[in-house]
DRENLUM-224450 format. One record per residue: z, y, x of N, C-alpha, C in turn; residue in three letters. Coordinates in steps of 0.02 Angstrom, whole numbers, padded with zeros to 5 digits, always signed. Each point is the difference from the previous one (the first is absolute). Layout:
BEGIN
ZYXZYXZYXALA ...
***
This chain:
BEGIN
+00099+00420+00579-00067+00049-00002-00019-00011-00092MET -00008+00075+00002-00019-00014-00118-00043-00022-00017SER +00001-00007-00055-00042-00069-00020-00098+00048-00009GLY +00002+00061+00013-00068+00016+00019-00023-00016+00083GLY +00047-00006+00061+00000-00005+00052-00024-00079+00001GLN +00025-00062-00031+00022-00030-00002-00088-00011-00008ARG -00029+00028-00077-00046-00023-00003-00082+00028+00024GLY +00028+00037+00041-00055+00037+00052+00006-00062+00064ARG +00040-00009+00022+00001-00058+00058-00053-00058-00026LEU +00055-00024-00062-00047-00070+00001-00092+00020-00007ALA -00008+00068-00041-00080+00011-00001-00041+00012+00089LEU +00031+00020+00013-00012+00003+00082-00004-00068+00033ALA +00028-00053-00030+00012-00061+00030-00067-00040-00036ALA -00001+00011-00032-00065-00014-00041-00068+00022-00020LEU -00014+00055+00031-00060+00057+00019-00010-00016+00071LEU +00037+00010+00042-00025-00026+00063-00040-00057+00032VAL +00009-00054-00056-00053-00036+00001-00072-00017+00006ARG -00004+00060-00047-00080+00010-00044-00028-00058-00043ARG +00048-00026-00041-00037-00041-00038-00031+00001-00038PRO -00069-00045-00003-00056+00000-00026+00013-00003-00098SER +00053-00032+00008+00015+00005-00085+00091+00022-00001ALA +00010+00038-00037+00078+00018-00028+00020-00008-00053LEU +00040-00015-00004+00054-00003-00076+00065+00039+00008LEU -00001+00043-00033+00053+00045+00000+00024+00014-00064LEU +00090-00006+00014+00043-00024-00069+00018+00068+00003ASP +00004+00065-00061+00032+00064+00020+00017+00035+00069GLU -00062-00001+00006-00007+00021+00070+00045+00066+00012PRO -00031+00049-00059+00051+00086+00023+00068+00014-00027THR +00040-00075-00031+00069+00031-00023+00020+00005+00062ASN +00043+00070+00000+00049+00018+00020-00045+00057+00075HIS -00051-00008-00013-00063+00023+00067+00027+00089-00020LEU +00011+00044+00047-00010+00080-00017-00087-00001+00004ASP -00005+00092-00009-00076+00000-00007-00042-00010+00057ASP +00052-00006+00049-00057+00018+00080-00014-00098-00001GLY +00065-00033-00008-00033-00056+00003-00033-00049-00060ALA -00005+00007-00051-00034+00006-00047-00086+00003+00000ALA +00014+00054+00037-00092+00045+00006-00033-00037+00040ALA +00046-00030+00068-00025-00042+00057-00003-00077-00033PHE +00031-00015-00079-00021-00076-00004-00076+00016-00025VAL +00021+00038-00041-00082+00014-00028-00066+00039+00026GLU +00002+00013+00041-00038-00005+00078-00032-00063+00015ASP +00061-00029+00003-00012-00066+00041-00034-00065-00052GLN +00012+00007-00047-00042-00025-00044-00061-00001-00027VAL -00007+00066+00004-00074+00011-00017-00016-00011+00045ARG -00004-00002+00075-00039-00030+00066-00006-00033+00014THR +00063-00065-00027-00011-00073+00012-00075-00034-00012LEU -00030-00025+00047-00056-00028+00008+00000-00054-00064PRO +00040-00026-00006-00012-00056-00042+00056+00016-00070GLY +00002-00075-00032+00038+00018-00081+00055+00011+00010VAL +00041+00041-00052+00059+00027-00005+00031-00009-00073VAL +00047-00031-00002+00039-00027-00087+00063+00038+00005VAL +00001+00034-00048+00070+00054+00014+00040-00023-00074VAL +00055-00025+00015+00043-00002-00090+00050+00054+00013ALA -00003+00059-00050+00019+00065-00006+00015+00027-00049SER +00047+00032-00035+00015+00048-00031-00008+00071+00016HIS -00028+00022+00031-00006+00078+00047-00049+00011-00033ASP +00008+00047-00039-00052+00041-00033-00043+00042+00049ARG +00023+00039+00037-00042+00027+00034-00049-00039+00051ALA +00039-00043+00035-00020-00040+00046-00061-00031-00039PHE +00001-00049-00053-00048-00032-00044-00068+00053+00001LEU +00029+00072-00028-00059+00037+00019-00033+00029+00061ASP +00028-00026+00043-00024+00032+00049-00054-00045+00042ALA +00023-00077-00015-00006-00058+00044-00079-00054-00024VAL +00036+00002-00085-00029-00045-00050-00088-00009-00008CYS -00056-00049+00045-00057-00011-00053+00014-00022-00041THR +00030-00063-00015+00028-00016-00054+00049-00032-00030ASP +00031-00002-00071+00064-00046-00019+00022-00034-00036LEU +00020-00063+00016+00001-00034-00065+00094-00004-00025ILE -00027-00008-00051+00066+00019-00041+00031-00054-00050ASP +00043-00033+00021+00039-00055-00016+00018-00005-00053LEU +00016+00060-00020+00053+00017-00083-00071-00041-00059ASP +00048-00037-00053-00038-00027-00036-00065+00032-00045PRO -00052-00026+00025-00043+00030-00042-00051-00041-00053ALA -00042+00032-00023-00038-00051-00076-00028-00058+00065MET -00019-00008+00036-00046-00045+00041+00025-00018+00054ASP +00069+00012+00021+00036-00014+00072-00030+00070+00043GLY +00037-00046+00069-00004+00061+00041-00074+00051+00008PRO +00024+00061+00004-00073+00046-00030-00002+00027+00085VAL -00077+00002+00026-00003+00030+00065-00046+00082-00011ARG +00030+00037+00004-00018+00079-00007-00047-00001+00090TYR -00041+00049-00028-00021+00028+00062+00030+00087+00005GLY +00019+00018+00077-00007+00061-00018+00097-00011+00037GLY +00019+00056-00005+00066+00050+00016+00035-00009-00058ASN +00066+00007+00023+00068+00000-00047-00034+00041-00075TYR -00021+00076+00019-00010+00054-00060-00046-00046-00041SER -00055-00030+00015-00068-00025-00014+00041-00076-00047ALA +00021-00040+00034+00043-00050-00042+00045+00033-00037TYR +00041+00056-00019+00016+00003-00047-00029+00015-00070LEU -00052+00022+00018-00035+00050-00069-00025-00070-00020ALA -00024-00052+00040-00031-00058-00027+00037-00048-00029GLU +00057+00000+00013+00080-00039-00020+00021+00010-00074LYS +00000+00060-00009+00008+00051-00067-00037-00032-00049ARG -00064+00004+00031-00061-00027-00063-00003-00058+00003ALA -00003-00052+00055+00017-00067-00007+00062-00022-00062GLU +00034+00063+00009+00050-00035-00032+00000-00010-00087ARG -00033+00073-00013-00003+00016-00066-00061-00044-00045ASP -00042-00023+00065-00044-00064-00042+00034-00049-00006ARG +00035-00013+00038+00037-00063-00018+00041-00005-00046TRP +00032+00071-00032+00046+00006-00059-00050-00011-00070GLU -00043+00053+00034-00041-00016-00075-00017-00057-00003ARG -00037-00028+00032-00038-00073-00001+00056-00058-00043ARG +00051+00015+00023+00069-00050-00015+00006+00013-00090TRP +00013+00058+00022+00011+00047-00079-00066-00032-00058ALA -00067+00022+00022-00057-00029-00052+00019-00081-00012GLU -00003-00030+00076-00016-00079-00044+00068-00017-00040GLU +00089+00030+00013+00028-00011-00029-00016+00005-00105GLN -00036+00078-00003-00044+00021-00063-00018-00075-00042GLU -00066-00003+00063-00048-00033-00046+00031-00079+00006GLU +00051-00011+00035+00024-00079-00036+00045-00008-00057MET +00001+00065-00006+00074+00008-00058-00052-00015-00055VAL -00077+00037-00003-00050+00022-00065-00025-00093+00013ALA -00003-00026+00067-00029-00051-00018+00048-00061-00045LEU +00057-00001+00007+00058-00050-00011-00001+00018-00092ARG -00008+00069-00022-00004-00005-00048-00060+00001-00032VAL -00076+00009+00028-00056-00027-00021-00003-00065-00005SER +00042-00033+00039-00006-00088-00008+00047-00038-00037ALA +00054+00044-00011+00047-00049-00039-00008+00051-00090GLY -00031+00044-00026+00043+00053-00039-00110+00037-00031VAL -00006+00036+00020-00050+00044-00003-00058-00045-00024THR -00037-00021+00033-00043-00062-00011+00013-00036-00066ALA +00044-00056-00023+00005+00001-00048-00010+00038-00072HIS +00040+00048+00030+00010+00079-00066-00111+00014-00036ARG -00037-00028+00042-00069-00002-00019-00014-00032-00064VAL +00041-00066+00013-00007-00044-00076-00008+00012-00054ALA -00042+00016-00031+00005+00010-00092+00055-00048-00021PRO +00047+00051-00040+00066-00032-00028-00022+00029-00061ASP -00046-00021-00045-00012-00018-00077-00057-00046+00000ARG +00021-00019-00084-00071-00055-00014-00083+00050-00027GLY -00036-00031+00001-00043-00009+00016-00018+00054-00096PRO -00048+00055+00030-00011+00024-00074-00064-00029-00052ARG -00022-00006-00053-00048-00022-00026-00063+00004+00019ASP -00025+00053+00030-00057+00001+00021-00004-00015+00058ASN +00067-00061+00032-00009-00008+00080-00006-00052-00007GLU +00010-00040-00036+00038-00069-00016-00075-00052+00034LYS -00049+00019-00001-00064-00043+00021+00023+00017+00085MET +00005+00044+00026-00007+00001+00056+00092+00001+00059GLY +00056+00000-00047+00034+00012+00034+00006-00064+00056TYR +00004-00054-00012+00032-00034+00054-00032+00004+00062GLY -00058+00029+00011-00059+00009+00054+00039+00042+00037HIS +00029+00049-00037+00001+00074+00004+00060+00010+00028ARG +00051-00049-00026+00079-00020+00011-00017-00065+00080ALA -00023+00000+00005-00021-00074+00063-00025+00056+00051GLY -00039+00040-00002-00006+00058+00031+00037+00043+00033ARG +00052+00040-00039+00055+00051+00023+00027-00059+00035VAL +00058-00075-00017+00025-00021+00050-00018-00018+00068GLN -00077+00001-00009-00031-00026+00089+00009+00065+00036SER +00002+00042-00038-00015+00108+00023+00091-00037+00051GLN +00047-00004-00066+00071+00012+00030+00023-00060+00061ILE -00035-00051-00006-00009-00049+00025-00017+00030+00081SER -00048+00008+00002-00020+00028+00080+00005+00086+00023ARG +00053+00050-00042+00029+00031+00027+00051-00019+00007ARG +00041-00060-00025+00073-00015+00011-00020-00024+00085VAL -00052-00063-00007-00012-00015+00095-00016+00049+00034ARG -00040+00043-00006-00007+00062+00039+00054+00044+00017ASP +00053+00010-00029+00038+00032-00005+00065-00040+00043ALA +00008-00070-00014+00032-00059+00036-00007+00004+00067THR -00075-00012+00017-00029-00011+00068+00007+00065+00044ARG -00012+00057-00029+00002+00079+00034+00103+00001+00031ARG +00036-00025-00051+00043+00012+00006+00023-00060+00080LEU -00022-00051-00005+00031-00058+00045-00029+00028+00054GLU -00083+00036+00000-00014+00011+00060+00072+00078+00043ASP -00002+00017-00044+00010+00090+00009+00107-00020+00032LEU +00007-00047-00044+00061-00043+00034+00011-00016+00063GLU -00068-00035-00010-00005-00019+00111-00009+00040+00053ARG -00027+00034-00003-00027+00058+00022+00040+00060-00008SER +00031+00019-00036+00044+00076-00010+00034+00021+00078GLN +00001+00071+00001+00028+00013+00064+00071-00001-00026VAL +00039-00017+00068+00078+00005-00022+00038+00088+00012GLY +00025-00026-00055+00053+00070-00009+00019+00042+00056GLU -00033+00055+00008+00032+00058+00053+00068+00013+00016PRO +00044-00062+00056+00052+00022+00010+00044+00084+00018PRO +00034-00007-00043+00036+00087-00020+00038+00015+00104LYS -00064+00038+00037+00028+00011+00060+00084+00044+00002PRO +00016-00027+00044+00061+00041+00024+00017+00050-00016LEU +00039+00039-00027-00003+00093-00026+00065-00009+00006ARG +00030+00054+00060+00062+00035+00013+00034+00032-00074PHE +00043-00017+00006+00027+00027-00072+00020+00090+00004ALA -00004+00046-00034+00021+00073-00003+00072+00019+00010SER +00047-00061+00043+00054+00036-00003+00036+00022+00055THR +00038+00061-00006+00033+00027+00056+00028-00047+00054PRO -00053+00028+00048+00040-00025+00090+00050+00014+00008LEU +00046+00063-00008+00048+00024+00024+00032+00023-00064ALA +00101+00012+00008+00028+00020-00044+00027+00057+00010ALA -00003+00052-00074+00027+00061+00043+00064+00004+00027PRO +00002+00043+00047+00092+00022+00018+00018+00063-00039ALA +00061+00008+00014+00037+00038-00051-00014+00074+00018ALA -00009+00030-00034-00004+00089+00033+00023+00026+00043GLU -00026+00043+00017+00015+00031+00083-00021+00028+00065GLY -00015+00044+00030-00048+00021+00049+00013-00055+00066ASP +00064-00035+00003-00001-00038+00059-00056-00041+00003GLU -00023-00005+00073-00047-00072+00014+00031-00060-00028PRO -00044-00037-00013+00018-00074+00007+00042-00021+00086LEU -00064+00017+00039+00029-00028+00057-00053+00059+00041VAL +00081+00028+00048-00017+00064+00053-00018-00045+00080SER -00052+00001+00034+00007-00021+00077-00011+00058+00049LEU +00039+00017+00047+00031+00021+00027-00032-00010+00071ASP -00060+00012+00053-00009-00010+00046+00016-00083+00009ASP -00010-00021-00023+00001-00076-00002-00045-00019+00067VAL +00025-00068+00011-00030-00033+00062+00008-00067+00007ARG -00028-00041+00008+00009-00080+00007-00031-00008+00074VAL +00032-00005+00067-00025+00009+00056-00059-00058+00008PRO -00068+00007+00034-00051-00050+00003-00023-00020-00074GLY +00011+00041-00054-00030-00032-00060-00032+00081-00013ARG +00062+00052-00013+00008+00051-00072-00003+00053+00059LEU -00060+00048-00010+00020+00056+00058+00036+00059-00065ALA +00027+00022+00027+00053+00059-00044-00043+00042-00068PRO +00038-00019-00044-00056+00028-00066+00078+00020-00055VAL -00023+00051-00040+00057+00039-00033-00060-00001-00061SER +00035-00021-00048-00024-00005-00091+00030+00007-00058VAL +00000+00020-00044+00046+00001-00057-00052-00020-00058LYS +00033-00054-00030-00028-00017-00068+00034+00004-00084VAL -00033+00038-00011+00049+00037-00059-00019-00073-00079SER +00043+00039-00050-00002-00056-00045-00088-00039-00025ALA -00037+00056+00006-00058-00019-00034-00055-00017+00039THR +00011-00021+00066-00047+00045+00047-00053-00059+00003ASP -00051+00020+00031-00062-00074+00024-00006+00013+00060ARG +00023-00038+00044-00032+00005+00072-00035-00058+00030LEU -00052+00015+00054-00042-00057+00009+00009+00050+00077LEU +00012-00074+00042+00033+00000+00079-00073-00033+00028VAL -00018+00051+00043-00063-00042+00040+00009+00017+00054THR -00059-00047+00067+00014+00018+00063-00013-00051+00036GLY -00025-00040+00062-00034-00047+00042+00054-00045-00011GLY -00019-00042+00011+00019-00032+00029+00069-00017+00041ASN +00058-00027-00003+00060+00015+00040+00033+00033-00012GLY -00036+00071-00029+00040+00066-00012+00097-00015-00046THR -00020-00026-00044+00066-00036-00020+00002+00028-00080GLY -00035-00014-00034-00016+00012-00071+00054-00070-00021LYS -00008-00059+00018+00035-00044-00040+00088+00023+00015SER +00005+00023+00061+00072+00016+00032+00023+00050-00051THR -00011+00041-00007+00014+00064-00057+00005-00011-00060LEU -00039-00058-00035+00016-00039-00068+00069-00031+00033LEU +00008-00028+00029+00063-00031+00016+00054+00032+00018ALA +00000+00048+00022+00037+00066+00014+00023+00010-00073VAL -00055+00024-00045+00020+00029-00058+00042-00033-00059LEU -00027-00071+00021+00019-00056-00027+00094-00021+00006ALA +00015+00023+00042+00074-00012+00040+00001-00070+00027GLY -00054-00023+00019-00011-00080+00032+00004+00016+00073ARG -00014+00076+00024+00011-00010+00073+00047+00074+00028LEU +00041-00011+00040+00045+00070+00010-00067+00027+00051VAL -00012+00056+00016-00013+00044+00031+00047+00047+00046PRO -00019+00028+00068+00033+00069+00009-00044+00052-00022GLU +00060+00048-00026+00001+00081-00020+00036-00012-00062GLY -00038+00039-00051+00042+00006-00077-00029-00039-00049GLU +00024-00037-00036-00033-00005-00066+00050+00011-00080VAL +00000+00049-00027+00021-00014-00059-00027-00019-00062ARG +00013-00023-00040+00000-00018-00058+00030+00000-00070ARG -00011+00013-00042+00027+00014-00070+00039-00081-00005ARG +00073+00016-00014+00060-00053-00044-00045-00029-00064ARG +00013-00073+00033-00032-00017-00097-00082-00041+00015GLY -00017+00048+00050-00081-00011+00012-00023-00065-00014LEU -00040-00051-00035-00028-00049+00002-00088+00002+00034THR +00006-00056+00053-00067-00013+00032-00021-00052+00012VAL -00068+00019-00026-00040-00087-00011-00057+00004+00070GLY -00026-00065+00046-00021+00008+00060-00061-00044-00018LEU -00061+00006+00004-00041-00053-00027-00039+00011+00093LEU +00024-00066+00051-00005-00013+00054-00071-00030+00029ALA -00025+00006+00056-00076-00039+00005+00004-00046+00009GLN +00050-00052+00020-00004-00047-00001+00045-00018-00053ASP -00018-00049-00042+00044-00042-00065+00010-00057+00016THR +00095-00013-00002+00032-00061+00022+00033-00035-00058VAL -00009-00039-00034+00064-00027-00042+00016-00048+00015PHE +00083-00016-00007+00051-00043+00021-00012-00054-00006ASP -00034-00014-00049+00006-00065-00030-00075-00013-00044ARG -00051-00009+00046-00078-00019-00001-00011-00076-00056PRO +00053-00040-00011-00028-00050-00050+00008+00041-00039ASP +00054+00039-00035+00022+00046-00079-00067+00003-00031ARG +00000-00010-00054-00046+00041-00051-00012+00070+00004SER -00066+00031-00008+00003+00071-00009+00047+00024-00033VAL -00007-00051-00082+00041+00020-00060+00065-00007+00015ARG +00028-00023+00034+00069-00040+00013+00013+00063+00056ASP -00034+00036+00063+00026+00041+00053+00003+00069-00068THR -00061+00016-00021+00039+00059-00054+00058+00004-00026TYR +00004-00045-00042+00042-00014-00011+00085+00003+00014GLU +00004-00012+00063+00064-00049+00014+00004+00097+00049LEU -00061+00018+00033+00019+00059+00021+00018+00065-00047THR -00016+00016-00046+00001+00048-00039+00062-00026-00045LEU +00013-00020-00025+00064-00048-00056-00042-00017-00059GLY +00010-00036-00035-00021-00028-00054+00000+00049-00045ALA +00040+00034-00024+00008+00061-00035-00079+00051-00004GLU -00001+00010+00080-00057+00052+00005-00069-00021+00014ARG -00014-00056+00027-00038-00057-00008-00038+00007-00089ALA +00044-00011-00029-00044-00015-00069-00012+00075-00036GLU +00052+00050+00026-00034+00072-00031-00044+00039+00043ALA -00039-00047+00052-00038+00031+00036-00043-00078+00013VAL -00031-00040-00033-00023-00067+00022-00075+00009+00058PRO +00016-00047+00037-00034+00017+00039-00111-00011+00008LEU -00009-00003-00070-00068-00028-00018-00011+00095-00039GLY +00046+00014-00010-00021+00074-00039-00009+00060+00045SER +00013-00003+00070-00016+00016+00046-00053+00002+00039LEU -00052-00048-00010-00074-00001+00018-00015-00016+00064GLY +00064-00020+00038-00017-00025+00058-00038-00047+00025LEU +00044-00060-00035-00020-00078+00009-00031-00031-00059LEU -00031-00050-00011-00029-00031-00036+00049-00048-00033HIS -00021-00002-00076+00062-00076-00027+00007-00054+00045GLU -00068-00015+00010+00005-00070+00044+00031-00017+00047ALA +00004+00058+00018+00052+00014+00088+00078+00007-00017ASP +00019-00012-00043+00075+00032-00006+00033-00060+00026LEU -00037-00080-00002+00056-00062-00005-00042-00027+00051ASP -00025+00054+00048-00018-00032+00068+00066+00004+00072LYS +00021-00020+00029+00034+00021+00060-00032+00048+00059PRO +00073+00053-00015-00027+00054+00072-00044-00017+00041VAL +00009-00058+00030-00021-00031+00058-00071+00006-00004GLY -00031-00024-00046-00053-00010-00027-00039+00060-00028ARG +00026+00031+00010-00048+00089-00026-00043+00019+00063LEU -00064+00035-00006-00019+00057+00046+00050+00041+00019SER -00036+00040+00044+00064+00047+00043-00029+00036-00063VAL -00038+00034-00025-00016+00045-00043+00051-00015-00083GLY -00004-00060-00008+00039-00002-00049+00082-00016+00006GLN +00013-00002+00069+00054+00001+00015+00040+00060+00015ARG -00048+00067+00006+00001+00061-00002+00007+00039-00051ARG -00038-00027-00062-00019+00025-00064+00085-00032-00038ARG +00017-00062+00036+00091-00010-00038+00048+00043+00018LEU -00023+00024+00069+00048+00044+00030+00014+00062-00032ALA -00073+00015-00025+00012+00086-00036+00028-00024-00071LEU -00039-00044-00011+00029-00019-00084+00086+00026+00006ALA +00040-00034+00054+00058-00006+00016+00035+00072-00025LEU -00048+00031+00051+00018+00078-00004+00012+00037-00041LEU -00082+00009-00042-00016+00038-00049+00051-00027-00065VAL +00038-00074+00003+00039-00017-00074+00059+00030-00012ALA +00020+00034+00049+00055+00015-00005-00020+00083+00068ARG -00018+00032-00028-00044+00043+00026+00068+00054+00041PRO +00019+00030+00080+00018+00028+00047-00025+00075+00006PRO +00063+00046-00013-00006+00079-00005-00048+00007+00057GLN +00011-00047+00061-00037+00028+00066-00072-00072+00007LEU -00041+00001-00006-00057-00075+00003-00024+00017+00076LEU +00021-00034+00054-00046+00011+00066-00059-00072-00009LEU -00049+00020+00011-00046-00058-00003-00052+00005+00069LEU -00002-00057+00046-00029-00025+00057-00060-00006-00015ASP -00062+00030+00008-00073-00047+00013+00013-00034-00072GLU +00002+00038-00064-00011-00032-00058-00050-00014-00024PRO -00062+00018+00020-00056-00026-00023-00025-00070+00051THR +00040+00002+00048-00037-00073+00046+00032-00068-00053ASN -00070-00036+00013-00016-00060-00041+00019-00003-00057HIS +00000+00064-00053-00034+00020-00046-00070-00019-00043LEU -00039-00001-00062-00060-00014-00012+00000+00068-00012SER -00062+00022-00003-00033+00095+00005+00021+00008-00056PRO +00004-00042-00057+00001+00035-00072+00085+00008-00014ARG +00038-00058+00046+00075+00050+00005+00017+00033+00035LEU -00040+00014+00056+00010+00065+00029-00023+00072-00022CYS -00055-00004-00048-00012+00044-00032+00044+00020-00057ASP +00034-00049-00039+00066+00009-00052+00044+00027+00042GLU +00051-00045+00056+00039+00033+00023+00009+00069+00028LEU -00076+00014+00027+00000+00074+00036+00003+00041-00080GLU -00028-00004-00033+00019+00032-00089+00091+00025-00015ALA +00029-00048+00014+00063-00017-00027+00028+00039+00051ALA -00017+00008+00068+00047+00041+00065+00003+00076-00024LEU -00051+00027-00032-00005+00059+00000+00049+00027-00078GLY +00029-00032-00019+00021+00005-00066+00066-00030-00034THR +00051+00023-00034+00044-00019-00016+00069+00023+00045GLY +00061-00019-00006+00056+00032+00023+00041-00032+00057PRO +00050+00034+00046+00021-00025+00060-00064-00009+00057GLY +00032-00007+00063-00037+00024+00058-00033-00075+00028ALA -00065+00024+00037-00041-00057+00016-00012+00023+00085ILE +00011-00033+00026-00018+00018+00099-00055-00090+00029VAL -00039+00013+00012-00054-00048+00027-00031+00015+00064LEU +00000-00044+00036-00042-00001+00037-00068-00040+00018ALA -00063+00035+00029-00027-00051-00042-00079+00033+00069SER -00034-00059+00017-00054+00009+00018-00059+00001-00030HIS -00019-00015-00084-00040+00009-00033-00049+00041-00016ASP -00039+00005+00028-00049+00065-00012-00010+00007-00049ARG -00023-00044-00036-00025+00028-00071+00074+00023-00051TRP +00049-00013+00005+00037+00028-00019+00039+00061+00034LEU -00006+00016+00070+00008+00072+00022-00024+00036-00043ARG -00094-00008+00007-00035+00045+00003+00002+00031-00088GLU +00039-00035-00038+00023+00019-00071+00082+00022-00009ARG +00030+00000+00055+00076+00011+00008+00023+00069-00015TRP +00039+00010-00059-00003+00083-00026+00062+00024+00017ARG +00043-00025+00028+00074+00013+00030+00014+00014+00059GLY +00053+00015+00030-00002+00032+00049-00015-00075+00069ARG -00012+00012+00049+00007-00037+00053+00004+00021+00071GLU +00052-00049+00030+00028+00013+00057-00034-00055+00055ILE -00016+00056+00048-00031-00059+00075+00047+00005+00029ARG +00001-00085+00015+00050-00001+00080-00051-00015+00056LEU +00042+00032+00045-00008+00013+00068+00014-00055+00052GLY -00030+00024+00077+00013-00124+00026+00076+00047+00047LEU +00033+00043+00000+00033+00045+00046+00027+00075-00011ASN +00033-00001+00051+00037+00105-00013-00068+00042+00006ARG -00055-00025+00070-00036+00074-00033-00055-00013-00063GLU -00012-00065-00027-00043+00003-00068+00073-00017-00045HIS +00026+00053-00027+00061-00004-00057-00031-00030-00067PRO +00025-00010-00052+00006+00011-00052-00030+00048-00043ALA -00056+00000-00001-00053+00050-00068+00022-00006-00080THR +00029+00047-00006-00009-00013-00104-00059+00051-00024THR -00039-00015-00053-00055+00006-00012+00018+00022-00086LEU -00024+00051-00023-00007+00017-00058-00045-00046-00040GLU -00029-00020-00080-00024-00023-00002-00084+00067-00027PRO 
***
């Protein structure tokens, strides 16, 4: 069964019990539109409490009444009322407030340190008394020194209070580097890959498609129509029936749905370097790609979350971009911010990119070609222009 079909079966076994409370971890990953709409309807109509962990922006927009963000925040995890769109607006405003408060507090602490250590003492007289001041000089100097001491104490006390209560510096969010995802192929009108009446019995109905050197192609279709199978054929990992022609010397990279590393005990940093080679890893440092935090680079790969392993796999691809990049559900398990930035990168740059996705948020904004797969010969693949 496909990943989507397995997901549908697991959801059916859970929902048929009609539980009074439901916990769902990424319930719409790999689901087609019909199944995702069914899950949304079930979630909305269940009489009990439903708690969902999800990166599916369209799903969150459709079902959420409250959203708890576990990303670092000024006062810890924040609960936002409303759906995903409402959360986005409030999250940006909250981040702005945090950055502004931190900057203001840092500026005030600098001023207080100067005031306590230097500025206040400059108020003290550095001249001797004039003839007409000699009678009251000692009294006046004492009063000035008392004022200075008070100012120093006030500045010191305020500095200590602020150092105890100051907000932490807002951590820099991961920002996907604006690096080309694919590499340019040699000039020529010949397609990178051409499929003619290609099929895999039981997995992929007959399909014909050509991928040009600068193509942007989105593969859609219901669960079980063979989207992952088509990507495997394009990658040369699966030999189908029918005719496949590919350009000589073509380099291909595939981000599969399931990310597995042979050595889960090896660190992220070592995995990156050993896979790419020391020279390439030094030329394109892992931290420069904006896909993993510096604190995670020395963790064993086996201790990474599903999303982190997927980001590592993506980093290995873009660090040495292929001429044809194949992405199978690339936004699954990625944070919404990284999804937005990845989508922006998909539409620009050299090379060819083919991706299979059920992500409704992504698909609504897609500007390239689209091919929709059917289940059988009566419903063959249909190519849709942008």
